[in-house]
N, CA, C and O of each residue as an XYZ file, in Angstrom:
664
protein
N    -113.815     40.368    -67.499
C    -114.091     39.023    -67.935
C    -115.034     39.037    -69.138
O    -114.902     38.208    -70.039
N    -115.973     39.964    -69.156
C    -116.920     39.995    -70.271
C    -116.219     40.314    -71.589
O    -116.657     39.845    -72.639
N    -115.147     41.096    -71.559
C    -114.407     41.370    -72.799
C    -113.864     40.076    -73.378
O    -113.974     39.830    -74.579
N    -113.279     39.254    -72.524
C    -112.689     37.995    -72.975
C    -113.757     37.046    -73.494
O    -113.564     36.395    -74.521
N    -114.878     36.962    -72.797
C    -115.894     35.982    -73.169
C    -116.798     36.452    -74.304
O    -117.174     35.658    -75.167
N    -117.148     37.731    -74.311
C    -118.078     38.214    -75.335
C    -117.361     38.710    -76.587
O    -117.721     38.311    -77.695
N    -116.367     39.560    -76.438
C    -115.677     40.129    -77.593
C    -114.810     39.093    -78.288
O    -114.834     38.974    -79.513
N    -114.051     38.351    -77.509
C    -113.134     37.374    -78.080
C    -113.766     36.000    -78.241
O    -113.217     35.145    -78.936
N    -114.897     35.780    -77.617
C    -115.610     34.510    -77.749
C    -114.959     33.338    -77.042
O    -115.191     32.187    -77.411
N    -114.163     33.606    -76.050
C    -113.484     32.538    -75.324
C    -114.315     32.077    -74.126
O    -115.037     32.868    -73.519
N    -114.206     30.808    -73.798
C    -114.803     30.281    -72.570
C    -113.715     30.255    -71.509
O    -112.548     30.003    -71.808
N    -114.102     30.516    -70.277
C    -113.138     30.528    -69.185
C    -113.353     29.274    -68.350
O    -114.448     29.025    -67.846
N    -112.287     28.487    -68.211
C    -112.359     27.215    -67.504
C    -111.967     27.363    -66.043
O    -112.572     26.732    -65.177
N    -110.953     28.195    -65.752
C    -110.544     28.386    -64.364
C    -110.059     29.812    -64.147
O    -109.606     30.487    -65.071
N    -110.169     30.245    -62.903
C    -109.806     31.597    -62.512
C    -109.077     31.512    -61.185
O    -109.576     30.899    -60.240
N    -107.888     32.127    -61.103
C    -107.108     32.142    -59.871
C    -107.048     33.572    -59.377
O    -106.615     34.471    -60.097
N    -107.491     33.780    -58.129
C    -107.513     35.121    -57.552
C    -106.968     35.066    -56.133
O    -106.535     34.017    -55.657
N    -106.998     36.218    -55.465
C    -106.655     36.211    -54.044
C    -107.797     35.541    -53.287
O    -108.747     35.054    -53.899
N    -107.710     35.514    -51.982
C    -108.646     34.742    -51.168
C    -109.794     35.585    -50.648
O    -110.406     35.222    -49.643
N    -110.102     36.679    -51.286
C    -111.104     37.616    -50.784
C    -112.516     37.057    -50.966
O    -112.855     36.541    -52.031
N    -113.331     37.164    -49.923
C    -114.687     36.613    -49.954
C    -115.557     37.248    -51.031
O    -116.370     36.566    -51.656
N    -115.392     38.548    -51.252
C    -116.242     39.212    -52.244
C    -115.931     38.733    -53.662
O    -116.827     38.668    -54.504
N    -114.668     38.398    -53.930
C    -114.304     37.864    -55.251
C    -114.936     36.488    -55.440
O    -115.475     36.183    -56.504
N    -114.864     35.664    -54.403
C    -115.469     34.330    -54.477
C    -116.978     34.433    -54.658
O    -117.564     33.682    -55.438
N    -117.610     35.361    -53.940
C    -119.063     35.545    -54.052
C    -119.442     36.037    -55.448
O    -120.408     35.551    -56.037
N    -118.690     36.994    -55.976
C    -118.964     37.507    -57.315
C    -118.823     36.392    -58.350
O    -119.659     36.254    -59.242
N    -117.771     35.610    -58.224
C    -117.540     34.515    -59.172
C    -118.677     33.503    -59.112
O    -119.187     33.067    -60.144
N    -119.064     33.137    -57.907
C    -120.104     32.118    -57.718
C    -121.499     32.617    -58.089
O    -122.238     31.936    -58.799
N    -121.858     33.822    -57.602
C    -123.239     34.295    -57.710
C    -123.535     35.110    -58.963
O    -124.685     35.178    -59.399
N    -122.520     35.723    -59.541
C    -122.769     36.605    -60.680
C    -122.138     36.075    -61.959
O    -122.827     35.854    -62.955
N    -120.855     35.877    -61.928
C    -120.128     35.505    -63.139
C    -120.583     34.166    -63.707
O    -120.859     34.062    -64.902
N    -120.663     33.143    -62.861
C    -121.047     31.813    -63.332
C    -122.519     31.744    -63.734
O    -122.899     30.950    -64.594
N    -123.342     32.582    -63.107
C    -124.787     32.551    -63.368
C    -125.133     33.367    -64.608
O    -125.923     32.920    -65.440
N    -124.556     34.551    -64.740
C    -124.948     35.488    -65.787
C    -124.124     35.419    -67.062
O    -124.477     36.059    -68.053
N    -123.047     34.670    -67.062
C    -122.208     34.577    -68.254
C    -122.119     33.114    -68.665
O    -121.425     32.333    -68.015
N    -122.808     32.735    -69.729
C    -122.848     31.321    -70.115
C    -121.469     30.738    -70.442
O    -121.268     29.529    -70.321
N    -120.529     31.575    -70.849
C    -119.186     31.079    -71.162
C    -118.354     30.838    -69.904
O    -117.224     30.355    -69.979
N    -118.918     31.177    -68.757
C    -118.232     30.945    -67.472
C    -118.992     29.955    -66.601
O    -118.683     29.801    -65.419
N    -119.979     29.287    -67.176
C    -120.838     28.400    -66.392
C    -120.059     27.266    -65.715
O    -120.403     26.851    -64.608
N    -119.022     26.770    -66.371
C    -118.229     25.661    -65.821
C    -116.944     26.138    -65.157
O    -116.018     25.354    -64.947
N    -116.892     27.406    -64.831
C    -115.694     28.018    -64.258
C    -115.343     27.415    -62.897
O    -116.209     27.268    -62.035
N    -114.084     27.073    -62.716
C    -113.559     26.621    -61.421
C    -112.755     27.781    -60.845
O    -111.818     28.267    -61.478
N    -113.116     28.219    -59.654
C    -112.419     29.338    -59.006
C    -111.405     28.787    -58.012
O    -111.742     27.960    -57.165
N    -110.160     29.249    -58.117
C    -109.089     28.826    -57.223
C    -108.496     30.038    -56.518
O    -108.586     31.167    -57.000
N    -107.882     29.775    -55.357
C    -107.168     30.803    -54.614
C    -105.674     30.660    -54.885
O    -105.149     29.548    -54.946
N    -104.999     31.785    -55.044
C    -103.554     31.756    -55.196
C    -102.942     31.201    -53.914
O    -103.329     31.600    -52.815
N    -102.000     30.296    -54.051
C    -101.433     29.601    -52.895
C    -100.748     30.565    -51.930
O    -100.767     30.333    -50.721
N    -100.149     31.634    -52.432
C     -99.447     32.571    -51.553
C    -100.410     33.190    -50.542
O    -100.083     33.305    -49.361
N    -101.588     33.586    -51.001
C    -102.575     34.192    -50.106
C    -103.058     33.184    -49.054
O    -103.245     33.535    -47.889
N    -103.253     31.959    -49.468
C    -103.685     30.917    -48.543
C    -102.591     30.629    -47.518
O    -102.869     30.506    -46.325
N    -101.351     30.524    -47.981
C    -100.228     30.262    -47.075
C    -100.036     31.427    -46.096
O     -99.720     31.211    -44.926
N    -100.223     32.629    -46.564
C    -100.069     33.791    -45.690
C    -101.124     33.763    -44.572
O    -100.802     33.991    -43.406
N    -102.368     33.486    -44.930
C    -103.435     33.408    -43.939
C    -103.194     32.288    -42.937
O    -103.426     32.459    -41.740
N    -102.728     31.147    -43.423
C    -102.433     30.025    -42.546
C    -101.252     30.365    -41.637
O    -101.239     29.995    -40.463
N    -100.270     31.066    -42.181
C     -99.113     31.474    -41.385
C     -99.509     32.353    -40.212
O     -98.944     32.236    -39.124
N    -100.474     33.228    -40.429
C    -100.960     34.087    -39.339
C    -101.619     33.259    -38.243
O    -101.434     33.522    -37.055
N    -102.386     32.261    -38.652
C    -103.036     31.390    -37.673
C    -101.997     30.576    -36.901
O    -102.116     30.395    -35.689
N    -100.983     30.088    -37.609
C     -99.930     29.312    -36.949
C     -99.129     30.171    -35.980
O     -98.702     29.696    -34.927
N     -98.929     31.417    -36.332
C     -98.168     32.316    -35.464
C     -98.858     32.479    -34.110
O     -98.199     32.586    -33.075
N    -100.184     32.497    -34.130
C    -100.934     32.603    -32.874
C    -100.733     31.374    -31.986
O    -100.790     31.464    -30.760
N    -100.496     30.226    -32.625
C    -100.299     28.980    -31.874
C     -98.836     28.730    -31.524
O     -98.525     27.777    -30.808
N     -97.944     29.566    -32.017
C     -96.512     29.281    -31.927
C     -95.904     29.514    -30.545
O     -94.684     29.458    -30.394
N     -96.722     29.771    -29.552
C     -96.202     29.890    -28.185
C     -95.678     28.535    -27.707
O     -94.786     28.465    -26.862
N     -96.237     27.476    -28.252
C     -95.768     26.138    -27.912
C     -94.625     25.751    -28.852
O     -94.749     25.869    -30.071
N     -93.522     25.293    -28.282
C     -92.320     24.974    -29.066
C     -92.599     23.912    -30.131
O     -92.068     23.986    -31.239
N     -93.430     22.929    -29.795
C     -93.729     21.853    -30.756
C     -94.435     22.399    -31.988
O     -94.184     21.946    -33.105
N     -95.312     23.367    -31.788
C     -96.017     23.980    -32.917
C     -95.033     24.802    -33.743
O     -95.058     24.757    -34.973
N     -94.180     25.540    -33.076
C     -93.189     26.378    -33.758
C     -92.289     25.532    -34.654
O     -91.917     25.964    -35.745
N     -91.937     24.329    -34.199
C     -91.083     23.444    -34.999
C     -91.750     23.042    -36.311
O     -91.062     22.816    -37.307
N     -93.061     22.951    -36.324
C     -93.792     22.466    -37.494
C     -94.267     23.582    -38.419
O     -94.745     23.301    -39.518
N     -94.146     24.834    -38.004
C     -94.682     25.954    -38.786
C     -94.225     25.942    -40.240
O     -95.055     25.958    -41.149
N     -92.936     25.916    -40.464
C     -92.394     25.992    -41.822
C     -92.835     24.785    -42.663
O     -93.175     24.928    -43.837
N     -92.826     23.619    -42.057
C     -93.232     22.413    -42.791
C     -94.699     22.469    -43.201
O     -95.063     22.010    -44.284
N     -95.532     23.024    -42.347
C     -96.958     23.121    -42.662
C     -97.178     24.088    -43.823
O     -97.965     23.805    -44.726
N     -96.492     25.218    -43.802
C     -96.596     26.181    -44.913
C     -96.049     25.547    -46.196
O     -96.639     25.705    -47.265
N     -94.934     24.839    -46.095
C     -94.385     24.144    -47.273
C     -95.370     23.115    -47.814
O     -95.444     22.894    -49.023
N     -96.117     22.494    -46.926
C     -97.103     21.494    -47.348
C     -98.199     22.131    -48.208
O     -98.676     21.509    -49.156
N     -98.597     23.353    -47.889
C     -99.599     24.056    -48.694
C     -99.083     24.213    -50.124
O     -99.808     23.951    -51.083
N     -97.830     24.640    -50.260
C     -97.237     24.819    -51.592
C     -97.095     23.480    -52.316
O     -97.334     23.393    -53.521
N     -96.709     22.447    -51.585
C     -96.568     21.120    -52.173
C     -97.901     20.604    -52.697
O     -97.981     20.071    -53.804
N     -98.941     20.768    -51.895
C    -100.290     20.359    -52.297
C    -100.676     21.056    -53.598
O    -101.168     20.416    -54.527
N    -100.454     22.355    -53.662
C    -100.829     23.131    -54.844
C    -100.024     22.712    -56.069
O    -100.546     22.716    -57.183
N     -98.768     22.353    -55.873
C     -97.885     22.042    -57.000
C     -98.152     20.677    -57.619
O     -98.029     20.521    -58.834
N     -98.514     19.686    -56.811
C     -98.589     18.330    -57.363
C     -99.996     17.782    -57.545
O    -100.155     16.681    -58.072
N    -101.012     18.511    -57.129
C    -102.380     18.007    -57.297
C    -102.721     17.898    -58.785
O    -102.494     18.844    -59.540
N    -103.250     16.782    -59.203
C    -103.597     16.607    -60.621
C    -104.824     17.426    -61.005
O    -105.601     17.833    -60.142
N    -104.991     17.661    -62.277
C    -106.132     18.448    -62.764
C    -107.451     17.702    -62.544
O    -108.467     18.313    -62.214
N    -107.429     16.394    -62.725
C    -108.640     15.599    -62.540
C    -108.920     15.433    -61.045
O    -108.026     15.060    -60.286
N    -110.133     15.701    -60.628
C    -110.531     15.652    -59.212
C    -109.645     16.532    -58.338
O    -109.361     16.186    -57.192
N    -109.210     17.657    -58.873
C    -108.229     18.508    -58.196
C    -108.657     18.928    -56.795
O    -107.894     18.770    -55.842
N    -109.857     19.456    -56.663
C    -110.282     19.966    -55.359
C    -110.386     18.854    -54.324
O    -110.026     19.062    -53.165
N    -110.871     17.680    -54.716
C    -110.959     16.556    -53.790
C    -109.563     16.075    -53.392
O    -109.310     15.754    -52.231
N    -108.663     16.031    -54.377
C    -107.289     15.615    -54.097
C    -106.599     16.610    -53.174
O    -105.890     16.214    -52.248
N    -106.807     17.912    -53.426
C    -106.215     18.940    -52.568
C    -106.657     18.756    -51.122
O    -105.840     18.815    -50.203
N    -107.942     18.534    -50.928
C    -108.463     18.332    -49.565
C    -107.862     17.084    -48.922
O    -107.456     17.113    -47.760
N    -107.808     15.993    -49.679
C    -107.274     14.736    -49.134
C    -105.802     14.888    -48.756
O    -105.378     14.441    -47.690
N    -105.039     15.512    -49.625
C    -103.615     15.680    -49.340
C    -103.409     16.625    -48.160
O    -102.538     16.393    -47.322
N    -104.209     17.692    -48.092
C    -104.091     18.609    -46.959
C    -104.415     17.895    -45.648
O    -103.667     18.015    -44.677
N    -105.510     17.159    -45.611
C    -105.934     16.492    -44.379
C    -104.967     15.386    -43.956
O    -104.944     15.002    -42.787
N    -104.167     14.868    -44.897
C    -103.164     13.855    -44.544
C    -102.129     14.417    -43.580
O    -101.480     13.663    -42.855
N    -101.973     15.722    -43.569
C    -101.030     16.374    -42.670
C    -101.367     16.090    -41.209
O    -100.474     16.018    -40.365
N    -102.649     15.930    -40.914
C    -103.071     15.631    -39.542
C    -102.467     14.305    -39.068
O    -102.123     14.170    -37.893
N    -102.338     13.341    -39.957
C    -101.674     12.076    -39.621
C    -100.155     12.235    -39.639
O     -99.456     11.725    -38.762
N     -99.661     12.939    -40.636
C     -98.216     13.053    -40.847
C     -97.499     13.630    -39.627
O     -96.431     13.139    -39.261
N     -98.050     14.643    -39.000
C     -97.381     15.260    -37.842
C     -97.279     14.295    -36.662
O     -96.543     14.546    -35.708
N     -98.026     13.187    -36.734
C     -97.993     12.147    -35.690
C     -97.210     10.912    -36.136
O     -97.325      9.846    -35.532
N     -96.416     11.062    -37.197
C     -95.613      9.963    -37.736
C     -96.488      8.822    -38.249
O     -96.125      7.650    -38.141
N     -97.638      9.176    -38.804
C     -98.521      8.210    -39.456
C     -98.570      8.595    -40.928
O     -98.975      9.708    -41.263
N     -98.165      7.693    -41.804
C     -97.990      8.054    -43.206
C     -98.920      7.296    -44.150
O     -98.771      7.371    -45.370
N     -99.868      6.576    -43.588
C    -100.938      5.955    -44.371
C    -102.236      6.618    -43.946
O    -102.453      6.885    -42.764
N    -103.103      6.882    -44.928
C    -104.305      7.670    -44.667
C    -105.548      6.939    -45.161
O    -105.458      6.032    -45.989
N    -106.691      7.335    -44.656
C    -107.954      6.690    -45.014
C    -108.448      7.069    -46.400
O    -109.273      6.360    -46.976
N    -107.961      8.165    -46.938
C    -108.429      8.645    -48.241
C    -107.958      7.735    -49.377
O    -106.797      7.328    -49.416
N    -108.860      7.424    -50.289
C    -108.485      6.634    -51.453
C    -107.739      7.479    -52.479
O    -106.955      6.953    -53.269
N    -107.982      8.793    -52.466
C    -107.267      9.674    -53.396
C    -105.811      9.877    -52.994
O    -104.940     10.033    -53.850
N    -105.554      9.874    -51.706
C    -104.199     10.091    -51.198
C    -103.965      9.131    -50.030
O    -104.010      9.541    -48.870
N    -103.712      7.847    -50.338
C    -103.660      6.830    -49.286
C    -102.374      6.808    -48.449
O    -102.359      6.226    -47.365
N    -101.303      7.430    -48.937
C    -100.053      7.457    -48.172
C     -99.221      8.667    -48.600
O     -99.400      9.212    -49.689
N     -98.314      9.069    -47.723
C     -97.447     10.220    -48.007
C     -96.521      9.915    -49.184
O     -96.161      8.760    -49.413
N     -96.140     10.943    -49.923
C     -95.271     10.784    -51.087
C     -93.789     10.690    -50.741
O     -92.995     10.211    -51.551
N     -93.415     11.137    -49.563
C     -91.987     11.167    -49.223
C     -91.448      9.770    -49.003
O     -92.198      8.842    -48.700
N     -90.121      9.624    -49.160
C     -89.493      8.349    -48.847
C     -89.316      8.255    -47.325
O     -89.808      9.101    -46.577
N     -88.630      7.247    -46.900
C     -88.430      7.013    -45.467
C     -87.774      8.238    -44.831
O     -86.787      8.764    -45.345
N     -88.330      8.676    -43.721
C     -87.775      9.825    -43.010
C     -86.848      9.342    -41.899
O     -87.148      8.376    -41.197
N     -85.746     10.015    -41.757
C     -84.774      9.637    -40.738
C     -85.322      9.921    -39.346
O     -86.002     10.925    -39.136
N     -85.035      9.062    -38.423
C     -85.550      9.235    -37.076
C     -84.579      9.968    -36.157
O     -84.894     10.208    -34.992
N     -83.405     10.324    -36.665
C     -82.480     11.112    -35.860
C     -82.545     12.580    -36.272
O     -81.542     13.292    -36.228
N     -83.697     13.010    -36.660
C     -83.893     14.382    -37.109
C     -84.212     15.286    -35.924
O     -84.614     14.818    -34.859
N     -84.026     16.578    -36.123
C     -84.236     17.535    -35.043
C     -85.721     17.715    -34.713
O     -86.087     17.841    -33.544
N     -86.558     17.727    -35.724
C     -87.985     17.942    -35.500
C     -88.625     16.639    -35.022
O     -88.523     15.600    -35.675
N     -89.271     16.719    -33.891
C     -89.887     15.521    -33.343
C     -91.334     15.410    -33.785
O     -92.005     16.407    -34.051
N     -91.795     14.171    -33.856
C     -93.189     13.924    -34.174
C     -94.035     14.321    -32.971
O     -93.585     14.227    -31.829
N     -95.232     14.754    -33.226
C     -96.136     15.099    -32.133
C     -96.803     13.830    -31.602
O     -96.945     12.836    -32.314
N     -97.193     13.890    -30.375
C     -97.896     12.768    -29.750
C     -99.388     13.062    -29.814
O     -99.860     14.079    -29.306
N    -100.121     12.148    -30.451
C    -101.564     12.357    -30.587
C    -102.192     12.516    -29.204
O    -101.967     11.711    -28.300
N    -102.991     13.584    -29.067
C    -103.640     13.860    -27.797
C    -102.914     14.894    -26.952
O    -103.462     15.396    -25.970
N    -101.667     15.218    -27.338
C    -100.931     16.247    -26.596
C    -101.533     17.619    -26.916
O    -102.174     17.775    -27.955
N    -101.341     18.610    -26.047
C    -101.907     19.949    -26.307
C    -101.489     20.527    -27.662
O    -102.311     21.111    -28.369
N    -100.220     20.367    -28.021
C     -99.733     20.881    -29.306
C    -100.407     20.180    -30.474
O    -100.806     20.812    -31.453
N    -100.526     18.879    -30.356
C    -101.147     18.095    -31.421
C    -102.619     18.454    -31.579
O    -103.117     18.581    -32.698
N    -103.303     18.615    -30.469
C    -104.729     18.965    -30.522
C    -104.912     20.333    -31.178
O    -105.804     20.514    -32.008
N    -104.065     21.293    -30.805
C    -104.176     22.638    -31.384
C    -103.907     22.610    -32.892
O    -104.645     23.220    -33.665
N    -102.850     21.903    -33.310
C    -102.547     21.819    -34.740
C    -103.612     21.036    -35.493
O    -104.003     21.415    -36.597
N    -104.073     19.963    -34.909
C    -105.114     19.153    -35.544
C    -106.395     19.968    -35.736
O    -107.039     19.891    -36.782
N    -106.752     20.740    -34.725
C    -107.940     21.595    -34.839
C    -107.772     22.615    -35.962
O    -108.723     22.901    -36.689
N    -106.577     23.159    -36.105
C    -106.319     24.126    -37.173
C    -106.355     23.445    -38.538
O    -107.006     23.937    -39.459
N    -105.668     22.329    -38.671
C    -105.575     21.618    -39.953
C    -106.959     21.182    -40.439
O    -107.243     21.239    -41.635
N    -107.813     20.750    -39.520
C    -109.127     20.216    -39.903
C    -110.254     21.247    -39.810
O    -111.415     20.912    -40.046
N    -109.927     22.492    -39.469
C    -110.958     23.539    -39.389
C    -111.617     23.713    -40.762
O    -110.933     23.716    -41.785
N    -112.928     23.856    -40.778
C    -113.675     23.945    -42.035
C    -113.129     25.020    -42.972
O    -112.957     24.767    -44.165
N    -112.856     26.210    -42.451
C    -112.371     27.305    -43.294
C    -111.001     26.985    -43.888
O    -110.746     27.288    -45.053
N    -110.126     26.377    -43.100
C    -108.781     26.034    -43.584
C    -108.876     24.944    -44.650
O    -108.221     25.034    -45.688
N    -109.675     23.934    -44.402
C    -109.850     22.854    -45.382
C    -110.441     23.411    -46.675
O    -110.020     23.029    -47.767
N    -111.402     24.299    -46.556
C    -112.015     24.902    -47.738
C    -110.987     25.682    -48.550
O    -110.915     25.538    -49.770
N    -110.188     26.510    -47.871
C    -109.219     27.337    -48.598
C    -108.082     26.513    -49.187
O    -107.649     26.784    -50.308
N    -107.593     25.525    -48.469
C    -106.522     24.704    -49.030
C    -107.051     23.796    -50.130
O    -106.285     23.348    -50.983
N    -108.336     23.523    -50.120
C    -108.948     22.726    -51.185
C    -109.182     23.522    -52.459
O    -109.696     22.990    -53.444
N    -108.805     24.795    -52.440
C    -109.000     25.649    -53.617
C    -107.713     26.347    -54.042
O    -107.766     27.342    -54.765
N    -106.551     25.843    -53.606
C    -105.304     26.528    -53.934
C    -104.806     26.174    -55.316
O    -105.035     25.076    -55.823
N    -104.124     27.123    -55.906
C    -103.503     26.907    -57.200
C    -102.184     27.656    -57.205
O    -102.127     28.834    -56.853
N    -101.134     26.975    -57.600
C     -99.822     27.573    -57.704
C     -99.739     28.314    -59.025
O     -99.999     27.743    -60.084
N     -99.379     29.576    -58.963
C     -99.295     30.385    -60.176
C     -98.347     29.709    -61.173
O     -97.223     29.348    -60.825
N     -98.799     29.550    -62.379
C     -97.998     28.905    -63.407
C     -98.325     27.427    -63.581
O     -97.913     26.815    -64.566
N     -99.063     26.848    -62.633
C     -99.481     25.451    -62.740
C    -100.899     25.444    -63.265
O    -101.768     26.135    -62.733
N    -101.135     24.673    -64.298
C    -102.471     24.626    -64.895
C    -103.434     23.962    -63.925
O    -103.254     22.803    -63.552
N    -104.451     24.699    -63.521
C    -105.432     24.169    -62.563
C    -106.657     23.656    -63.287
O    -107.593     23.172    -62.650
């Protein structure tokens, strides 16, 4: 990074890496502090790494058929969030859109967030194979706990799809 910033004189606005804690710590504690051209750097996680980690967590919960039905859709939601989040207020929007999933799996498509007040999809058919979860059911509680877990919210709030300007 120092070659780019010092030799070429470029400022770095965003950096997309894997989800490794040491990379995040280095970016936060060393790079942004010691390199003035990186002071405003926004660090993002590559969506593939985030989706892979989430997939592992979902696999542990997949003993319940209702959870298994939602696995692919939840992973697709991570990619969707990364692809359509705008550059302005990106991290806040990512979090709001991710947390909307907690309502969506219960067939609730309006949300409390002002950044993401309702789902983007059109009307969903009700004769579909995948059933909505019932709020309070064991499957719903397990998925809701996963979706709203601090670490998951943090990581999905930092995703960036490779090739999309973050």
